[in-house]
C-alpha positions as CSV (number, residue, x, y, z in Angstrom):
1,M,11.6,8.2,-56.2
2,S,8.5,10.3,-56.2
3,D,7.6,9.2,-52.7
4,W,10.9,9.6,-51.1
5,F,10.4,13.3,-50.1
6,T,7.5,14.9,-48.0
7,I,7.0,18.6,-48.4
8,D,5.3,20.7,-45.7
9,R,4.9,24.6,-45.9
10,I,5.9,26.7,-42.9
11,D,4.8,29.9,-44.4
12,A,4.9,31.6,-47.9
13,D,8.4,31.2,-48.5
14,T,9.7,28.5,-46.0
15,Y,9.5,24.8,-46.5
16,I,10.2,21.5,-44.7
17,I,11.5,18.7,-47.1
18,S,11.4,15.5,-45.1
19,E,12.7,12.0,-45.6
20,Y,10.7,9.7,-43.4
21,R,12.3,6.7,-44.6
22,H,15.2,7.1,-42.4
23,W,14.8,5.7,-39.0
24,E,15.4,9.3,-37.4
25,E,12.9,10.9,-39.8
26,T,15.1,13.6,-41.2
27,H,14.0,17.3,-42.1
28,S,15.8,19.8,-44.2
29,Y,14.6,23.4,-44.3
30,L,14.3,25.7,-47.5
31,L,14.2,29.5,-46.8
32,N,13.5,31.6,-49.8
33,G,14.6,35.2,-49.8
34,S,14.2,37.8,-52.6
35,E,17.5,37.2,-54.0
36,R,18.7,33.7,-52.9
37,S,17.5,30.6,-51.0
38,L,19.1,28.9,-48.1
39,L,18.8,25.1,-47.7
40,I,19.6,24.1,-44.2
41,D,20.9,20.5,-44.4
42,T,20.6,18.8,-47.8
43,G,19.4,15.3,-46.8
44,L,20.7,11.8,-47.0
45,G,21.8,11.9,-50.7
46,I,20.0,8.6,-51.6
47,C,17.6,10.6,-53.9
48,N,18.0,13.9,-55.4
49,I,16.8,16.7,-53.1
50,S,17.7,19.3,-55.7
51,E,14.9,18.1,-57.9
52,E,12.3,19.0,-55.0
53,V,14.1,22.3,-54.3
54,K,13.7,23.5,-58.0
55,K,9.8,23.1,-57.5
56,L,10.0,25.4,-54.6
57,T,12.3,28.3,-55.7
58,D,13.7,29.7,-58.8
59,K,16.5,31.6,-56.8
60,P,20.1,30.5,-56.5
61,V,20.4,28.2,-53.6
62,I,23.1,28.3,-50.8
63,A,23.5,25.0,-48.9
64,V,24.6,24.9,-45.2
65,A,24.5,22.0,-42.7
66,T,23.9,21.9,-39.0
67,H,26.8,19.6,-38.8
68,I,28.9,17.3,-41.2
69,H,27.4,13.9,-40.9
70,W,26.4,11.7,-43.9
71,D,22.7,12.2,-43.2
72,H,23.0,16.1,-43.3
73,I,25.2,16.5,-46.2
74,G,24.0,13.9,-48.8
75,G,22.8,16.5,-51.0
76,H,25.5,19.1,-50.9
77,K,26.8,17.5,-54.2
78,Y,24.1,19.3,-56.0
79,Y,25.1,22.7,-54.4
80,P,28.6,23.9,-55.2
81,D,27.8,27.2,-53.3
82,F,27.9,25.8,-49.7
83,Y,28.7,27.4,-46.5
84,A,30.5,25.5,-43.5
85,H,31.7,26.3,-40.1
86,E,35.5,26.7,-39.5
87,A,35.4,23.6,-37.1
88,E,34.2,21.4,-39.9
89,L,36.8,22.0,-42.5
90,D,38.9,18.9,-41.8
91,W,35.8,16.6,-41.9
92,L,35.1,18.0,-45.4
93,S,38.7,17.4,-46.7
94,G,39.1,13.7,-45.8
95,G,39.2,13.9,-42.2
96,F,35.8,12.4,-41.3
97,P,36.5,9.5,-38.7
98,L,34.3,7.0,-40.2
99,S,35.2,4.8,-43.2
100,I,33.0,4.7,-46.3
101,D,32.2,1.1,-45.6
102,T,31.0,2.0,-42.2
103,I,28.9,4.9,-43.6
104,R,27.4,2.4,-46.3
105,A,26.6,0.1,-43.6
106,M,24.8,2.8,-41.6
107,V,22.9,3.8,-44.9
108,V,21.5,0.3,-45.1
109,D,20.9,-0.1,-41.5
110,H,19.1,3.2,-41.0
111,C,17.0,3.6,-44.2
112,D,14.3,1.8,-46.0
113,L,16.1,2.2,-49.2
114,P,14.2,2.4,-52.6
115,D,14.0,-0.7,-54.7
116,G,17.2,-1.5,-56.8
117,Y,19.3,1.1,-54.9
118,D,22.9,0.1,-55.0
119,V,24.5,1.2,-51.7
120,N,28.0,0.8,-53.1
121,T,27.5,4.0,-55.2
122,Y,27.1,6.0,-52.0
123,K,29.5,8.6,-51.3
124,L,30.3,10.9,-48.4
125,F,30.4,14.5,-49.6
126,Q,33.7,16.2,-49.6
127,G,34.3,19.6,-50.8
128,T,35.6,23.2,-50.2
129,P,32.9,25.8,-48.9
130,T,32.6,28.9,-50.6
131,R,32.2,30.8,-47.4
132,I,33.7,29.8,-44.0
133,L,31.2,30.6,-41.1
134,H,31.8,31.7,-37.6
135,D,29.7,32.2,-34.5
136,H,27.1,35.1,-35.1
137,D,27.7,35.5,-38.7
138,S,24.9,36.6,-40.7
139,I,23.6,35.3,-43.9
140,D,21.5,37.6,-45.9
141,I,19.4,35.9,-48.7
142,G,17.4,39.1,-49.5
143,G,14.8,40.4,-47.1
144,R,15.6,37.6,-44.6
145,V,18.8,37.6,-42.4
146,I,19.7,34.3,-40.6
147,E,22.2,34.2,-37.8
148,V,24.7,31.5,-37.4
149,L,25.0,30.3,-33.8
150,H,27.9,27.9,-33.1
151,T,26.8,25.4,-30.5
152,P,29.8,23.2,-30.4
153,G,29.5,20.1,-32.6
154,H,26.5,21.6,-34.4
155,L,25.4,24.9,-35.9
156,C,21.8,26.4,-35.2
157,F,20.4,29.0,-37.5
158,W,18.2,31.9,-35.9
159,E,15.9,34.1,-38.0
160,K,15.2,36.7,-35.2
161,E,12.6,38.7,-37.5
162,R,10.2,35.4,-37.5
163,G,11.4,33.9,-34.2
164,Y,12.5,30.7,-36.2
165,L,15.1,28.4,-34.7
166,F,16.6,25.7,-36.6
167,T,18.2,23.4,-34.1
168,G,19.9,20.5,-36.1
169,D,20.6,17.8,-33.8
170,L,21.0,20.0,-30.8
171,V,17.2,19.9,-29.8
172,Y,14.6,17.4,-30.9
173,K,12.2,15.1,-29.2
174,D,13.6,11.5,-28.7
175,T,16.9,10.3,-27.4
176,L,19.8,12.8,-27.8
177,L,22.9,10.8,-28.5
178,A,25.5,12.7,-26.5
179,Y,27.8,9.8,-25.7
180,Y,30.0,10.3,-28.6
181,P,33.5,11.2,-27.9
182,S,33.3,14.2,-30.0
183,T,30.3,15.4,-27.9
184,D,31.1,17.5,-24.9
185,P,28.3,17.2,-22.3
186,V,29.3,20.5,-20.5
187,A,29.6,22.3,-23.9
188,Y,26.1,21.0,-24.6
189,L,24.7,22.7,-21.6
190,V,26.3,25.9,-22.7
191,S,24.7,25.6,-26.0
192,L,21.3,25.1,-24.6
193,E,21.8,28.1,-22.3
194,K,22.5,30.2,-25.5
195,V,19.5,29.0,-27.5
196,A,17.1,29.1,-24.5
197,A,17.8,32.9,-24.0
198,L,16.3,33.7,-27.5
199,P,12.9,34.9,-28.0
200,V,12.0,31.8,-30.0
201,K,8.5,31.4,-31.4
202,R,9.1,28.2,-33.3
203,V,11.6,25.3,-33.2
204,F,12.4,23.3,-36.3
205,P,14.5,20.2,-35.4
206,R,16.5,17.9,-37.8
207,H,14.9,14.6,-36.6
208,H,11.6,13.2,-35.5
209,T,8.4,14.8,-34.7
210,L,7.8,18.3,-36.0
211,D,5.4,18.8,-33.1
212,I,7.8,20.6,-30.8
213,Q,7.3,23.8,-28.9
214,P,10.1,26.7,-27.8
215,E,9.2,25.6,-24.1
216,I,11.4,22.6,-24.6
217,L,14.5,24.8,-24.8
218,A,14.3,25.9,-21.2
219,R,13.2,22.4,-20.2
220,M,16.3,20.8,-21.7
221,R,18.7,23.6,-20.2
222,N,17.1,22.9,-16.7
223,A,17.6,19.3,-17.0
224,F,21.2,19.6,-18.2
225,S,21.7,22.0,-15.2
226,Q,20.4,19.5,-12.8
227,I,22.5,16.7,-14.2
228,K,25.5,19.0,-13.8
229,A,24.5,19.7,-10.2
230,E,24.3,16.0,-9.4
231,G,27.8,15.6,-10.8
232,K,26.6,13.5,-13.6
233,L,27.3,15.7,-16.7
234,H,29.9,13.4,-18.2
235,H,30.1,10.5,-20.4
236,G,29.2,7.1,-19.0
237,S,26.8,8.5,-16.5
238,G,23.7,6.8,-18.3
239,T,20.5,7.8,-20.1
240,F,18.2,10.4,-18.5
241,D,14.7,10.1,-19.4
242,Y,12.2,13.2,-19.3
243,G,9.1,11.8,-21.1
244,D,9.0,13.4,-24.6
245,W,12.8,13.5,-24.7
246,A,15.9,11.8,-23.3
247,V,19.7,12.1,-23.2
248,W,22.1,9.3,-23.5
249,L,25.5,10.4,-21.9
């Protein structure tokens, strides 16, 4: 599908590959180094993201994911050289908590699918990573070094030299869905404290608008801190709306 992906250029060797026909408007990021390229999140897997990537780099591609959900690892099937965090190995080897029927239903409900697409062919990626990542590990792609930040439940990727922070589902504008049993609201605050302390110049989220500024990191941290001070930083306390973003606990 020629109209499935939208490409935006961040700088001379960094690109955004978006899939706007998902209800949360998903974004993957291609970072080109002198030796290798790094693809942060590989999309929905409905159309072939590797065909777009080939237009943007001739280097070997390493795939990583900010977390192991279907909308983040759909294109991993095109990249046998992929890295994953140690906490995600179970989900990559059959332990994902949702059935394939449930995931296929989400694909139908959450996407404006291409004409003729057979959702019954959709599969959840499973595999063994070529490298297991840990907090503060570095990924060197030649002239560019990206640091892995474990923000429990997710990974963020930090490129200090350029001030780029790739936040995955940790930070974006819209309603953050933190009510899942696998999401720890207190750990969420710790993660926000971690990223808000960085000298970030640009924030690149996984979902929704790309018009997002680094100041949102401190605002989110402060909001979570206030929720904690009020004794409400726990599941079931409701939705807290801050205008351009909200959190559902």
